[in-house]
C-alpha positions in Angstrom: -78.0 16.6 -109.5 -77.9 14.1 -106.7 -79.8 10.9 -107.2 -81.9 10.1 -104.1 -83.9 6.9 -103.5 -86.9 7.8 -101.4 -88.6 5.4 -99.0 -91.7 5.6 -101.1 -90.0 4.6 -104.4 -91.1 1.4 -106.0 -88.5 -1.4 -106.4 -88.2 -0.6 -110.1 -87.7 3.1 -109.4 -85.0 2.2 -106.9 -83.3 0.0 -109.5 -83.4 2.7 -112.1 -82.0 5.3 -109.7 -79.2 2.9 -108.6 -78.3 2.2 -112.2 -78.2 6.0 -112.8 -75.7 6.4 -110.0 -73.4 3.9 -111.7 -73.8 5.6 -115.1 -73.0 9.0 -113.6 -69.9 7.6 -111.9 -68.6 5.9 -115.0 -67.0 2.6 -115.9 -64.2 1.9 -113.4 -62.5 -0.4 -116.0 -61.7 2.7 -118.1 -59.7 4.5 -115.3 -56.2 5.4 -116.4 -54.8 4.6 -113.0 -54.1 1.6 -110.8 -57.2 2.6 -108.7 -60.2 0.4 -109.0 -62.9 2.9 -107.9 -63.6 6.6 -108.2 -62.6 7.5 -104.7 -59.2 5.8 -104.9 -58.6 7.4 -108.4 -59.3 10.9 -107.1 -57.1 10.3 -104.1 -54.3 9.0 -106.3 -54.5 12.1 -108.6 -54.6 14.4 -105.5 -51.5 12.8 -104.1 -49.6 13.1 -107.4 -50.6 16.7 -107.7 -49.3 17.6 -104.3 -50.3 20.5 -102.0 -51.3 23.5 -104.0 -50.4 25.6 -101.0 -46.8 24.7 -101.7 -46.8 26.5 -105.1 -44.0 29.1 -105.1 -46.2 31.3 -107.3 -49.4 32.9 -106.1 -51.4 31.2 -108.8 -54.6 29.4 -107.8 -54.1 26.2 -109.8 -51.5 24.1 -111.6 -52.3 25.4 -115.1 -52.0 29.0 -114.1 -48.7 28.2 -112.2 -47.3 26.4 -115.2 -48.2 29.2 -117.5 -46.7 31.8 -115.2 -43.5 29.8 -114.9 -43.4 29.5 -118.7 -43.8 33.2 -119.2 -41.1 33.9 -116.6 -38.7 31.5 -118.3 -39.5 33.1 -121.7 -38.9 36.6 -120.3 -35.6 35.4 -118.7 -34.4 33.9 -122.0 -35.0 37.1 -123.8 -33.3 39.1 -121.1 -30.2 36.9 -121.0 -30.1 36.7 -124.8 
């Protein structure tokens, strides 16, 4: 749910809602990345993943693509003995 501060909110309600946004986002010091904020962390991961449209398989995500590649490799190892 999106936290919205209304123009009619009291200062204390504004403070509580602002703190809730920080809680929802999480503690930036616990990021396992060189990024120092949520947006940079997401962008870093997105860059490292690469363009999903470039997957050679028709799978919709990386996990499915890795599983399909594993199944293919397994089938090939059986076929080749």
